Structures are given as C-alpha cells and as structure tokens.
C-alpha positions as CSV (number, residue, x, y, z in Angstrom):
1,M,0.0,-0.2,-5.6
2,P,0.0,-2.3,-2.5
3,V,-0.9,-0.6,0.7
4,G,2.6,-1.4,2.1
5,M,5.9,-3.2,1.9
6,L,8.5,-4.6,4.2
7,G,12.1,-3.5,4.5
8,N,15.1,-3.1,6.8
9,K,16.6,0.0,8.3
10,V,20.1,0.7,6.9
11,G,21.0,3.7,9.0
12,M,20.8,7.5,9.2
13,T,22.8,10.3,7.5
14,Q,22.1,13.8,6.2
15,V,21.5,15.3,2.8
16,F,21.8,18.9,1.7
17,M,19.0,20.4,-0.3
18,D,19.3,22.9,-3.2
19,D,18.7,25.8,-0.7
20,G,21.6,24.6,1.5
21,D,19.5,23.1,4.3
22,A,20.8,19.9,5.9
23,N,18.1,17.4,6.4
24,P,18.4,14.3,8.7
25,V,17.4,11.2,6.7
26,T,16.9,7.5,7.1
27,I,17.9,5.0,4.5
28,I,15.7,1.9,4.2
29,K,16.2,-1.1,2.0
30,V,12.7,-2.0,0.8
31,G,11.8,-5.4,-0.6
32,P,11.6,-6.9,-3.1
33,C,8.5,-8.5,-1.7
34,I,6.7,-11.5,-3.2
35,V,2.9,-12.0,-3.3
36,T,2.4,-15.2,-1.3
37,Q,-1.4,-15.1,-1.0
38,I,-4.3,-13.2,-2.4
39,K,-7.4,-12.9,-0.3
40,T,-10.7,-11.9,-1.8
41,V,-14.2,-10.9,-0.5
42,S,-15.7,-14.1,-1.9
43,N,-13.3,-16.5,-0.2
44,D,-12.1,-14.6,2.9
45,G,-14.6,-11.7,3.4
46,Y,-12.1,-9.0,2.5
47,D,-9.5,-8.0,-0.1
48,A,-5.9,-8.2,0.9
49,L,-2.4,-9.3,-0.2
50,Q,0.0,-11.3,1.8
51,L,3.6,-10.3,1.1
52,G,6.7,-12.4,1.8
53,Y,10.1,-10.9,2.5
54,H,13.7,-12.0,3.1
55,E,14.6,-15.4,1.7
56,V,16.1,-17.8,4.3
57,P,17.1,-21.5,4.5
58,S,14.1,-23.8,4.9
59,R,15.3,-24.7,8.4
60,K,14.5,-21.2,9.5
61,C,10.8,-21.6,8.9
62,T,8.2,-23.8,10.4
63,K,6.7,-26.7,8.5
64,P,3.3,-25.0,8.1
65,E,5.0,-21.9,6.6
66,I,7.1,-24.1,4.2
67,G,3.9,-26.0,3.2
68,H,2.1,-22.7,2.6
69,L,4.9,-21.4,0.4
70,S,5.6,-24.6,-1.4
71,K,2.1,-24.7,-2.8
72,I,3.1,-21.9,-5.2
73,N,6.7,-23.0,-5.6
74,L,8.2,-20.2,-3.5
75,P,11.3,-20.4,-1.4
76,A,11.3,-20.1,2.4
77,L,10.6,-16.5,3.5
78,K,11.3,-15.2,7.0
79,Y,8.6,-12.5,7.1
80,L,4.9,-12.6,6.0
81,K,2.6,-9.6,6.3
82,E,-0.8,-8.8,5.1
83,Y,-1.9,-5.5,3.5
84,S,-5.4,-4.5,2.5
85,V,-5.9,-3.5,-1.2
86,D,-8.8,-2.5,-3.3
87,N,-7.7,-4.1,-6.6
88,V,-6.5,-7.6,-5.9
89,E,-7.2,-8.6,-9.5
90,D,-4.1,-6.6,-10.5
91,Y,-1.8,-9.0,-8.8
92,Q,-0.7,-12.6,-9.2
93,L,0.8,-15.2,-6.9
94,G,4.6,-15.1,-7.0
95,Q,4.7,-11.6,-8.4
96,K,7.6,-9.5,-7.2
97,I,7.0,-6.0,-5.9
98,D,9.9,-3.6,-5.4
99,V,10.6,0.0,-4.3
100,Q,9.4,1.4,-7.7
101,V,5.8,1.5,-6.2
102,F,6.9,4.6,-4.2
103,N,7.5,8.1,-5.7
104,E,9.6,11.0,-4.6
105,G,7.6,13.6,-2.7
106,E,5.0,11.2,-1.3
107,F,4.4,10.7,2.4
108,V,4.6,7.3,4.2
109,D,4.0,5.9,7.7
110,V,6.8,3.6,9.0
111,T,6.1,1.0,11.7
112,G,8.7,-1.0,13.6
113,K,9.9,-2.1,17.0
114,S,11.6,0.6,19.1
115,I,15.0,0.1,20.7
116,G,14.7,-1.7,24.0
117,K,15.9,0.3,27.0
118,G,15.5,-2.3,29.7
119,F,14.2,-1.4,33.2
120,A,13.9,2.4,33.4
121,G,12.9,4.8,36.1
122,N,10.3,7.6,36.1
123,Q,12.6,10.3,34.9
124,K,13.8,8.4,31.8
125,R,10.5,6.5,31.1
126,H,7.9,9.2,31.7
127,H,10.0,12.4,31.8
128,F,9.3,13.2,35.4
129,T,11.2,16.0,37.1
130,R,13.6,15.1,39.9
131,G,13.5,16.3,43.5
132,P,15.8,19.0,44.9
133,M,19.4,18.0,45.1
134,S,20.5,20.2,48.0
135,H,19.3,21.3,51.5
136,G,19.2,17.8,52.9
137,S,16.7,16.5,50.5
138,K,16.5,12.7,50.4
139,N,14.1,12.6,47.4
140,H,16.2,12.9,44.3
141,R,14.9,10.3,41.8
142,A,12.4,8.5,44.0
143,P,8.8,8.2,42.7
144,G,7.2,9.8,45.7
145,S,3.6,9.2,46.7
146,I,1.8,6.8,44.4
147,G,-1.8,7.0,45.7
148,Q,-4.3,7.4,48.5
149,G,-4.3,5.4,51.8
150,T,-7.1,3.4,53.2
151,T,-9.4,4.5,50.4
152,P,-9.2,3.0,47.8
153,G,-6.4,0.8,49.4
154,R,-4.8,0.0,46.1
155,I,-3.0,1.5,43.1
156,Y,-5.1,2.5,40.1
157,R,-4.4,0.8,36.9
158,G,-2.2,2.7,34.5
159,K,-0.2,4.6,37.1
160,K,3.0,5.9,35.6
161,M,5.9,4.0,37.4
162,A,9.3,2.6,36.7
163,G,9.3,-0.5,34.5
164,H,10.2,-2.0,31.1
165,M,10.9,0.7,28.5
166,G,11.1,0.4,24.7
167,A,10.9,-2.7,22.5
168,A,7.4,-1.7,21.6
169,K,5.5,-1.2,18.3
170,V,6.0,2.4,17.2
171,T,4.7,4.2,14.0
172,M,6.3,7.4,12.7
173,K,3.8,9.1,10.5
174,K,4.0,11.3,7.4
175,L,7.6,11.0,6.6
176,K,8.5,12.5,3.2
177,I,10.2,10.5,0.5
178,L,13.2,12.5,-0.7
179,K,14.7,9.9,-3.1
180,V,13.9,6.5,-4.5
181,D,16.9,4.4,-5.6
182,T,15.5,1.7,-7.9
183,K,18.9,0.1,-8.6
184,Q,19.6,-0.8,-4.9
185,N,16.0,-0.8,-3.7
186,L,16.6,2.0,-1.3
187,L,14.2,4.5,0.1
188,I,15.5,7.8,1.6
189,L,13.1,9.4,4.0
190,K,13.3,12.7,5.8
191,G,13.4,12.1,9.6
192,S,13.9,9.0,11.8
193,V,12.2,5.6,12.0
194,P,12.0,3.2,14.9
195,G,14.7,0.7,15.9
196,K,18.4,0.1,15.2
197,P,20.0,-0.5,11.8
198,G,18.8,-3.8,10.5
199,N,15.4,-3.5,12.2
200,L,12.4,-4.8,10.3
201,L,10.0,-2.1,9.1
202,S,6.6,-1.9,7.5
203,I,6.2,1.1,5.1
204,R,2.7,2.2,4.1
205,P,1.4,5.3,2.3
206,T,0.1,7.9,4.7
207,N,-3.7,7.9,5.2
208,C,-4.1,4.4,3.8
209,K,-6.5,1.9,5.3
210,G,-4.2,-1.1,5.5
C-alpha cells in the first residue's frame, strides 16, 4: 500500500462502542487519489509515488502543473504530494487509489494545518499564568520581565512572547481507525485531527518512513 493518502476533514461526532463507551471521532473523506508520477532509484535516487487529489478546472492550476499532468492524460488536480514506497513496481501511472488501502483497527498519523488564532498573548499562546487580580496589582496579563539588562543587552532567540498563533503544520499521531466506509470513501478515526471541516489532510500509517 502507499505510505499515505490525501483527504479532507468532514467533521467530528461520537460513536458508541459495544461496551457502551462514547468515543469522539473524526470523519475524513479520503481520496480517491491518482498516481501522477513514479520515482525510482535509477532515475531519481529514491523510490516514491506522487499522488494527485481533487480535480479542478484547468484555470485553477499553473501551466507547469497542467503540462505535467497532460503528459499522462490526467485532468487538472489541485493537490500533489509525494510519498515514499518500497515497491513502486506495483503501481502504474493514472492508477486510482481509494480508502480500501486502510483497514479497521490500524493506526495512522494525520498531518494538516491547524486553525489560525491570529495574534495571541502569552496566556493563550504559551499557557502562562496571570498575575494577581486584587490588592492593587497592575500586572494581570502583562508578560513581565523578558531578560537581563546591560548584559547581554538583547533578548535571546526563542523567548516565549505574544505573537501569531495557529495556522501551522500539526501532526496527530497514532489515531485508531474505527471504521472504513468504502462506498463513500470515508475514514472514521478515534480522536481529533488538525484544522476546520474541509481542511486538507495527509493520512499515513503510523511508524512509516514516508
């Protein structure tokens, strides 16, 4: 099977197990993805598959992307992503890969962009505690001291301060597959994944090298 696939987050809900436990789950629409390029050790120095996902009008893609896909008579695809594989000879250009490559009970890692929070302070961004709220304190949510004085005369790199929060690449690891819906290409995972509904996600088996 390929090391990963692309999909979109549908949303979250809960499912009840046979023992009565309610589990929070995320529903992901996975693929189908199309093999758009096969890379080999002899030609590229490594084995990998390039997968395309989400067909769009040609005006939504750049001319280099359209030229790359038209060589193998494929439509315009919005997303292209590469995954390492060991057995590239098992795949062909233009081959469609769907959610059937996953099995219930397996564990996967899901990567996506987290929800953007804008400019955030230390309490929200780094979970700092606030100052006292009574007895005349004037330091409630202020950052306080941020370094030494004359020496070193600057702020060290990496100091935790207020700033842009979210909208970053995040990976949730070892999420269990509770159900695979092959009719609608849906994957039901236990737990949460990054981003809002509709967010692009990359799903890979846990402990894979891709």
